C-alpha positions as CSV (number, residue, x, y, z in Angstrom):
1,M,0.1,-0.1,-0.1
2,T,1.5,3.4,-1.1
3,R,1.3,6.0,1.5
4,K,0.9,9.6,1.2
5,A,3.2,12.4,3.0
6,K,3.8,16.0,2.8
7,I,7.3,16.7,3.3
8,L,8.6,20.3,4.0
9,L,12.4,20.7,2.9
10,L,14.1,23.8,4.8
11,D,17.6,24.3,3.3
12,L,19.8,26.4,5.4
13,N,22.7,25.3,3.5
14,P,21.7,25.7,-0.4
15,E,25.0,26.0,-1.6
16,S,26.0,22.6,-0.6
17,G,23.6,21.0,-3.3
18,V,22.4,18.4,-0.5
19,G,18.8,19.7,-0.3
20,K,18.7,19.2,-4.5
21,G,19.7,16.0,-3.7
22,L,17.1,15.0,-0.9
23,K,14.4,16.4,-3.2
24,G,15.7,14.2,-6.1
25,I,15.5,10.7,-4.0
26,L,12.0,12.0,-2.3
27,E,10.7,12.5,-6.1
28,K,11.7,9.0,-6.9
29,S,10.5,7.1,-4.3
30,S,7.6,4.7,-5.1
31,N,6.8,3.5,-1.8
32,V,5.5,6.6,-0.4
33,D,3.2,9.3,-2.5
34,I,5.2,12.7,-1.5
35,Q,4.3,16.0,-1.9
36,I,7.3,18.2,-1.5
37,R,7.9,21.9,-0.3
38,H,11.5,23.2,-1.0
39,E,12.1,26.3,1.1
40,S,16.3,28.0,0.8
41,L,16.9,29.9,3.8
42,R,19.6,32.1,3.3
43,D,18.7,34.8,5.5
44,L,17.1,32.8,8.6
45,E,16.1,35.8,11.0
46,S,13.8,37.4,8.2
47,S,12.5,33.7,7.0
48,S,11.3,32.5,10.7
49,I,7.7,34.2,10.1
50,T,7.6,33.2,6.4
51,I,8.5,29.6,7.9
52,Q,5.6,29.5,10.6
53,K,3.1,30.6,7.4
54,V,4.3,27.8,5.3
55,I,3.7,25.3,8.0
56,S,0.6,26.6,8.9
57,V,-0.7,26.5,5.2
58,F,1.1,23.6,3.9
59,K,0.6,21.2,6.8
60,P,3.6,19.2,6.4
61,N,3.8,15.3,7.7
62,V,7.5,15.4,8.3
63,I,10.1,18.3,8.2
64,F,13.8,17.8,6.6
65,F,16.2,20.5,8.2
66,V,19.5,21.0,5.9
67,L,22.1,22.6,7.5
68,S,25.8,23.1,7.9
69,T,28.0,23.1,10.9
70,V,28.7,27.0,10.8
71,S,24.7,27.8,11.0
72,L,24.4,25.3,13.9
73,K,23.6,28.3,16.4
74,Q,20.6,29.6,13.8
75,A,19.9,26.2,13.2
76,S,19.3,25.4,17.3
77,E,17.0,28.6,17.3
78,L,14.8,27.4,14.6
79,T,14.6,23.5,15.8
80,R,13.4,25.2,19.2
81,S,10.9,27.4,17.4
82,L,9.6,24.7,15.0
83,D,9.2,22.3,17.9
84,K,7.3,24.7,19.4
85,E,4.9,25.8,17.0
86,E,4.2,22.6,15.5
87,S,5.0,20.0,18.3
88,C,3.4,17.3,16.4
89,V,5.2,17.3,13.2
90,P,8.9,15.2,13.4
91,I,11.8,17.3,12.5
92,I,14.5,15.4,10.5
93,L,18.0,17.1,10.6
94,V,20.5,16.6,7.6
95,I,24.0,17.7,8.7
96,E,27.6,16.6,7.9
97,G,30.3,17.0,10.3
98,C,28.1,17.6,13.2
99,T,30.0,16.7,17.0
100,E,28.2,13.9,19.4
101,D,27.4,17.1,22.1
102,E,25.8,19.3,19.1
103,M,24.2,16.5,17.8
104,F,22.5,15.8,21.4
105,A,21.5,19.3,21.8
106,L,19.7,19.8,18.5
107,L,17.6,16.3,19.4
108,K,17.1,17.6,22.8
109,L,15.6,20.8,21.3
110,G,13.0,18.7,19.6
111,A,14.6,17.0,16.5
112,A,13.1,13.3,16.0
113,D,15.6,12.0,13.9
114,F,19.1,13.0,12.1
115,I,20.9,11.7,8.8
116,T,24.2,12.2,7.3
117,P,25.3,12.8,3.6
118,P,25.7,10.8,1.3
119,L,22.0,10.4,1.4
120,T,20.2,7.2,-0.1
121,A,16.7,6.3,-0.3
122,I,17.3,3.2,2.1
123,D,18.3,5.6,4.6
124,I,15.7,8.3,3.6
125,I,12.4,6.4,2.9
126,P,12.1,4.1,5.8
127,R,12.6,7.2,8.2
128,I,9.6,8.8,6.8
129,M,7.5,5.7,6.8
130,R,8.1,5.3,10.5
131,Q,7.4,8.5,11.4
132,L,3.9,8.5,9.3
133,E,3.4,5.2,11.3
134,Q,4.1,7.1,14.8
135,T,1.8,9.6,14.1
136,H,-0.9,6.8,14.4
137,L,0.0,5.0,17.0
138,S,-2.2,5.0,20.2
139,K,-0.9,7.6,22.7
140,T,-2.2,5.4,25.5
141,L,-0.3,2.2,24.5
142,T,3.0,4.0,23.7
143,Y,2.5,5.4,27.3
144,T,1.9,2.0,28.8
145,L,4.9,0.6,26.9
146,R,7.2,3.3,27.9
147,E,6.3,3.2,31.2
148,K,6.7,-0.7,31.7
149,L,9.5,-1.4,29.6
150,G,11.6,2.2,29.2
151,L,13.5,4.1,32.0
152,K,11.6,2.8,34.8
153,Q,13.6,-0.7,34.6
154,L,16.8,1.4,34.7
155,V,17.3,2.0,38.6
156,G,19.7,4.6,40.0
157,E,20.7,8.3,40.9
158,S,24.4,8.4,41.3
159,P,25.8,11.5,38.8
160,I,28.0,8.8,36.7
161,F,24.7,7.0,36.0
162,F,22.3,9.4,35.5
163,E,24.9,11.1,33.0
164,V,24.3,8.0,30.8
165,I,20.7,7.5,31.2
166,K,19.7,10.8,30.6
167,K,21.1,10.7,27.0
168,I,18.7,7.6,26.3
169,P,15.8,9.5,25.5
170,L,17.6,11.7,22.9
171,V,19.4,8.5,21.7
172,A,15.6,6.7,21.3
173,K,14.2,9.8,19.2
174,C,16.9,9.1,16.2
175,D,17.8,6.0,14.3
176,A,21.5,6.0,14.4
177,S,23.4,2.9,15.3
178,V,24.4,2.5,19.1
179,L,27.3,0.6,20.8
180,I,26.5,0.3,24.5
181,S,30.3,-1.0,26.7
182,G,30.4,-1.9,30.1
183,E,31.1,-4.8,32.5
184,T,29.2,-8.0,32.3
185,G,26.0,-7.3,34.6
186,T,25.7,-3.6,34.4
187,G,22.8,-3.7,32.6
188,K,23.2,-3.3,28.6
189,E,20.3,-5.1,27.5
190,L,18.1,-3.2,29.6
191,C,19.5,0.2,28.3
192,A,19.0,-1.4,24.8
193,R,15.3,-1.9,25.6
194,A,15.1,1.3,27.1
195,I,16.0,2.9,23.8
196,H,13.8,0.7,21.6
197,Y,10.7,1.4,23.7
198,L,11.2,5.2,23.9
199,S,11.6,5.1,20.1
200,P,9.4,5.3,17.3
201,R,10.0,1.9,16.7
202,A,8.4,0.6,20.1
203,H,5.6,-0.9,18.3
204,K,7.9,-3.5,16.2
205,P,9.9,-6.2,17.5
206,F,13.1,-6.1,19.9
207,I,15.1,-9.1,18.9
208,P,18.3,-9.9,21.3
209,L,21.0,-12.0,20.2
210,T,23.9,-13.1,22.2
211,C,26.7,-13.5,19.6
212,G,28.8,-15.4,22.5
213,A,26.1,-18.3,22.6
214,I,25.8,-19.1,19.0
215,P,28.5,-21.3,17.4
216,T,30.7,-19.7,14.7
217,D,29.5,-21.4,11.8
218,L,25.9,-21.2,12.5
219,M,26.1,-17.1,13.4
220,E,25.2,-16.5,9.6
221,N,22.3,-18.6,9.4
222,E,21.0,-17.3,12.6
223,L,21.2,-13.8,11.8
224,F,20.3,-13.7,7.7
225,G,18.2,-17.5,7.5
226,H,18.7,-20.0,4.7
227,L,16.9,-21.5,1.9
228,R,16.0,-25.0,1.4
229,G,19.2,-27.0,0.3
230,A,21.6,-24.3,1.3
231,F,23.6,-26.9,2.9
232,T,23.5,-30.4,4.1
233,G,20.4,-30.8,6.3
234,A,18.5,-27.7,5.4
235,S,15.4,-29.4,4.4
236,S,13.4,-26.5,4.6
237,S,13.9,-22.7,4.4
238,Q,14.5,-20.2,7.4
239,T,14.3,-16.5,8.1
240,G,16.9,-15.0,10.2
241,L,16.7,-12.8,13.2
242,V,17.1,-9.8,10.9
243,H,13.7,-10.5,9.0
244,E,12.2,-11.0,12.4
245,A,13.5,-7.7,13.4
246,D,12.2,-5.9,10.5
247,G,11.0,-2.7,11.3
248,G,12.2,-2.6,15.0
249,T,15.5,-3.2,16.7
250,L,18.3,-6.0,16.6
251,F,20.5,-5.9,19.8
252,L,23.6,-7.9,19.3
253,D,25.4,-8.5,22.9
254,D,29.0,-9.8,22.9
255,I,29.7,-8.3,19.3
256,D,33.1,-8.9,19.8
257,C,32.3,-12.7,19.5
258,L,30.7,-12.2,15.9
259,P,32.9,-13.9,13.4
260,L,34.8,-11.9,10.7
261,P,32.7,-13.2,7.6
262,A,29.3,-12.3,9.7
263,Q,30.8,-8.7,10.5
264,A,31.1,-8.2,6.6
265,K,27.4,-9.0,5.9
266,L,26.4,-7.2,8.8
267,L,28.4,-4.1,7.7
268,R,26.7,-4.3,4.6
269,L,23.1,-4.4,6.2
270,L,24.1,-1.4,8.2
271,Q,25.5,0.6,4.9
272,E,22.8,-0.6,2.3
273,K,19.7,-1.7,4.5
274,E,20.1,-5.2,2.6
275,Y,21.3,-8.8,3.1
276,R,20.9,-12.2,1.2
277,Q,19.8,-15.4,3.0
278,L,22.3,-18.8,2.9
279,G,22.1,-20.1,-0.6
280,S,20.0,-17.5,-2.2
281,T,21.5,-14.9,-5.3
282,R,18.0,-12.6,-4.0
283,T,18.9,-9.5,-2.2
284,H,16.4,-8.7,0.7
285,Q,15.9,-5.0,2.3
286,A,15.5,-4.9,6.0
287,D,14.7,-1.9,7.8
288,V,16.2,-2.5,11.1
289,R,18.1,-0.5,14.0
290,I,21.0,-2.1,15.3
291,I,22.1,-1.6,18.8
292,A,25.4,-3.6,19.9
293,A,26.7,-4.3,23.0
294,S,30.2,-5.8,24.4
295,N,31.9,-5.8,27.8
296,L,35.5,-5.4,26.2
297,N,37.5,-2.4,24.7
298,L,36.0,-3.0,21.3
299,E,38.8,-0.6,20.2
300,E,41.5,-3.1,21.4
301,T,39.6,-6.0,20.0
302,V,39.9,-3.9,16.5
303,S,43.7,-3.0,17.1
304,K,44.2,-6.7,17.4
305,G,42.8,-7.6,14.0
306,N,40.0,-9.5,15.7
307,F,37.3,-7.1,14.7
308,R,36.6,-4.8,11.8
309,R,37.6,-1.3,12.0
310,D,35.1,-0.1,9.5
311,L,32.3,-2.1,11.4
312,F,33.6,-0.5,14.6
313,Y,32.8,2.9,13.2
314,R,29.7,2.3,11.9
315,L,28.5,0.6,15.0
316,N,30.1,3.3,17.3
317,I,28.1,6.3,15.8
318,I,26.5,7.0,19.4
319,P,28.6,5.5,22.2
320,L,27.2,4.7,25.7
321,L,29.3,3.4,28.4
322,L,27.5,2.2,31.6
323,P,29.6,2.1,35.0
324,P,30.1,-0.7,37.3
325,L,28.4,-0.9,40.3
326,R,31.5,-0.2,42.7
327,E,31.5,3.5,41.0
328,R,28.1,4.0,42.0
329,R,27.6,2.5,45.2
330,E,25.1,5.4,46.3
331,D,22.8,3.1,44.0
332,I,23.5,0.2,45.9
333,S,20.8,1.2,48.4
334,L,18.1,2.0,45.9
335,L,18.5,-1.3,43.8
336,A,18.8,-3.4,46.7
337,H,15.0,-2.4,48.2
338,H,14.1,-2.3,44.3
339,F,15.1,-6.1,44.2
340,L,13.6,-6.8,47.3
341,R,10.2,-5.6,46.7
342,K,10.5,-7.5,43.3
343,Y,11.1,-10.9,45.0
344,A,9.0,-10.3,48.2
345,A,5.9,-9.9,45.9
346,E,7.0,-12.5,43.3
347,L,7.9,-15.1,46.3
348,D,5.1,-13.9,48.6
349,E,7.7,-13.5,51.2
350,P,7.1,-10.9,54.5
351,V,10.7,-9.6,54.1
352,T,10.2,-5.6,53.9
353,G,13.5,-4.0,54.6
354,F,17.5,-4.3,55.6
355,A,19.0,-3.6,58.8
356,E,21.7,-1.1,58.9
357,E,24.6,-3.7,59.0
358,A,23.0,-5.5,56.4
359,M,23.1,-2.5,54.2
360,Q,26.7,-1.7,55.0
361,T,27.7,-5.3,54.4
362,L,25.6,-4.8,50.5
363,V,27.6,-1.3,50.2
364,V,31.2,-2.1,51.2
365,Y,31.2,-5.3,48.9
366,G,32.8,-5.2,45.5
367,W,30.3,-6.4,43.5
368,P,32.3,-8.1,40.5
369,G,29.1,-9.3,38.7
370,N,27.5,-5.8,39.0
371,V,23.7,-5.0,39.3
372,R,22.9,-8.9,38.1
373,E,25.2,-10.2,40.8
374,L,23.4,-7.7,43.5
375,E,19.9,-8.9,42.2
376,Y,20.8,-12.8,42.7
377,V,21.8,-12.1,46.4
378,I,19.0,-10.2,47.1
379,E,16.5,-13.0,45.3
380,R,18.7,-15.8,47.1
381,A,18.3,-14.0,50.4
382,V,14.3,-13.0,50.2
383,V,14.2,-17.3,49.3
384,F,15.7,-18.2,52.7
385,S,15.5,-15.3,55.1
386,G,11.7,-15.6,56.2
387,K,12.0,-12.3,58.3
388,R,10.5,-8.9,58.0
389,I,13.9,-7.2,58.3
390,M,17.0,-8.8,56.4
391,H,20.0,-8.8,58.7
392,S,23.9,-9.3,57.2
393,S,23.8,-13.2,58.5
394,D,20.8,-13.6,55.8
395,I,23.4,-11.9,53.0
396,D,25.4,-14.8,51.5
397,L,28.3,-13.2,49.7
398,P,31.0,-15.2,48.0
399,Q,34.6,-14.3,49.2
400,Q,36.5,-12.2,46.7
401,K,39.5,-13.6,44.9
402,T,42.9,-11.8,45.2
403,T,44.9,-11.1,41.9
404,V,48.7,-10.9,41.6
405,P,49.2,-7.3,41.5
406,Q,51.1,-6.1,38.2
407,E,52.2,-2.6,39.9
408,S,55.0,-1.5,42.3
409,F,54.2,-2.0,46.2
410,K,53.8,1.6,46.7
411,E,51.5,2.0,43.7
412,T,49.5,-1.1,44.7
413,K,49.2,0.2,48.4
414,T,48.3,3.4,47.5
415,K,45.3,2.1,45.5
416,V,44.2,-0.2,47.9
417,I,44.0,2.5,50.6
418,D,42.1,4.7,48.4
419,Q,39.6,2.3,47.4
420,F,39.0,1.1,50.9
421,E,38.9,5.2,52.2
422,R,36.3,5.5,49.4
423,E,34.2,2.5,49.8
424,Y,34.1,3.1,53.7
425,I,33.2,6.6,53.6
426,Q,30.2,5.8,51.3
427,G,29.3,3.1,53.4
428,L,28.7,5.2,56.6
429,L,27.4,8.2,54.2
430,L,25.0,5.9,53.2
431,V,23.9,4.1,56.6
432,H,23.7,7.4,58.2
433,Q,21.9,9.1,55.5
434,G,24.4,11.8,54.6
435,N,24.9,13.1,58.1
436,I,28.6,13.7,58.6
437,S,28.8,13.9,62.2
438,R,27.0,10.9,62.9
439,A,29.4,8.8,60.2
440,A,32.3,10.3,61.7
441,Q,31.5,9.4,65.2
442,A,30.9,5.9,63.8
443,A,34.2,6.0,62.0
444,Q,35.8,7.1,65.5
445,K,37.3,10.5,63.6
446,N,36.6,13.9,64.4
447,R,34.2,15.6,62.1
448,R,37.1,17.8,60.5
449,A,39.2,14.8,59.5
450,F,36.4,13.0,58.2
451,W,35.4,16.2,56.0
452,Q,38.9,16.0,54.7
453,L,38.4,12.6,53.7
454,I,35.2,13.2,51.9
455,R,36.8,15.8,49.8
456,K,40.1,13.9,49.1
457,H,37.5,11.5,47.3
458,Q,35.2,14.2,46.1
459,I,32.2,12.0,47.2
460,D,29.0,13.8,46.9
461,V,27.1,13.8,50.5
462,Q,24.2,15.3,49.0
463,S,23.4,12.0,47.2
464,F,23.4,10.2,50.3
465,K,20.6,12.4,52.0
466,P,17.0,11.6,51.7
467,G,15.0,12.8,49.0
């Protein structure tokens, strides 16, 4: 079925020819019946009133805004004004050479998506169709999905964690590839799901795949599928996960485990939006957003020759780094209570909270398995506790293994002392809800000396206080 759309093309960079090229692509589209209005904006200030009149009369379904790096300030002002006047009309930015911070700023002002030259129909037309579909989605259904599967699942208020989480709604607006990095158990899949369910693709499938769990020789078949007779034992055809995720999001966890042949095919999917099933000469189109994740430093994997550099750059358009739990200890209490409520309800157990020494036990532990390990520890404690208040004796933690230091004795000693001081102080502040006097008394130190330690380790006392 051919869709109809009114496209307003606002060109702030007419000298580049990008606007004309975009118009040519739109005019040749056979998937969307497009009515185009092309406006060149050489003098933005005198054009702003005219633009509002054009929008009110033309009533576009989508606005494309072609801009240059030298006009970013003016672009920000226009994007803000367009979003304020016509908040229901999605704005897609067309820009080359924009930095990550500038991109986030424009998305925050109300842009729905962005795209960078060279422009191709396979990049542009699916974006338009998604925006048209999104306009007709039920607001109630979307709100329910976002509440249930979006940011609500990402628990934490520490500055280092919030710095990442606040970007997610902006990342969800656009359609660029995302690379999520972080240690095992930091919540990379939860982050990917939040991006999907806060995006225009929320009503389409979210398909997760752990690359390390699939044998190397089966990976291409898992992703792209096969035709009957493609290999020995292929008695029937099979569609792959790329086909299942069409219109939605494909989440590739442990992307570093993807074999090199599959990397080449994934790169083509990202660049050309097309793929072939095993044993087929026919090319299939796929409108899929790729979110990848790894617990390794992927740049080091590239330098070792185990991962394609061009694929890394294509995936790493928007990088997100999730901090380990030991770097956000002020969130341990929030997470522990979150998991306690969850499993107390699921298992119908009477436990309602933690004793002071139990919480201190949780705070000072190193959590090598991060949030996932904390969840399992709380689940196990709820199963065996049987009490209303959980004590430290109810919390079963493994003994942390020691490692052979690779640094000098002095360097290792300094690091260990610094880590102990920071964790010890954070634990006391958490238990005493940010009260420095009570924490200092518990540490048997005078208040001034305790405050100096807080300043030394740059600990935010306010984050430990209630509310």
